[in-house]
Residue, then its C-alpha position, 0 to 999 in steps of 0.5 A: m379503230s374498233v366497231k362497237r357492237i350493239t348489245p342484245n338487250i338494246e336489240l330486244m328492246v327496239g324489237l319489242f318497241v316496234i312490235l308494240g307500235i304495230v299492235t297499237a297502230s292496228y288497234l287504233s285503225v280498227v277502233l277509229g275505222e269502226t270496223n265490225l271485226f268483233k261484233q255479230p252481224g245484225y239483220e237488214v231491213i229496207a226503208r224507202f224515202s222520197s228524198s235521202t239528201g245528205l244521207k251517206e252509207g255508214a250513217a248511224l241508226e239511232i233509237a232514243g239517241v243510242k246508236v243501234g246500227s248503220v246504213k248499209t246501202i243507198s240506191l234508187d228505185r228506177e220505177d218509183y224514183e224513191s231512195i231505197v235505204v238498206l238498214n243494218i240493225e244490231h241483232d239484239i234490237q227488235l223493231t215492230d212493223d209500225s216503227i218510223a224511220s226519219i232522216r235527221t241532222a245532227g246539229i244545224i249543219g251536221d251529218r245526217f242519221i236515221k232516227l228509228t221510233p219503235g211502234g206499239s205493234d206485236i209484229m216484229l220486223e225480220h231480215g228483209d222486211e220493209i219499214s213502211e212509215t218513213e220521213s224524208s230529210i229536210v233540205i235547209e237550202e230549199l226551205i230558205s229559198k222558199y222563204i225568200f221567194e215567198s217574202k219577195s212575192k208579197d212585196 
C-alpha cells in the first residue's frame, strides 16, 4: 500500500487560507472592539454630576447625534459626593467653556451616553479643564415610584 503525498499546491492553499483567516479575525476584533489603534488620542476634560446612574466607562460622547469621544473614567469625589467623569474628546473637536454635558438615554431603556451642547463663548476648553454646566441622568424607576406614591397619597 502506498501513501499519497499532498501536493505542494494544496499545502500552499491551506496555508494562505489559515493566514487569511487570522488576518480577518484580527481585523474584526479591532473594529468590533472599537480599539483606537489608528486614531490620534484626544484631550480630556472633567465633568461633575450629582448622579451618573447607568453611565459606563467607554460610553459615547455625542454632539448633534455624532460620536465625538468617549467616557474614560468614572469616580466618586469623597468630599462632595459627586460623580467625577473624565471625558476623552477627539482632538479636532473644540468645546467652549460654557458647554453643557448631559447624561441621556438612547431610547427608553437603552444605554446611557453624554450629550455635549456647545456654548457661545470664545474661550475653548483645554486638556484637564472642567465643564461647569452638567445635567445628571434621569432615573426612570425614581420617577415611576414618585408618581405612584404621589397618586396614592391623593386617594
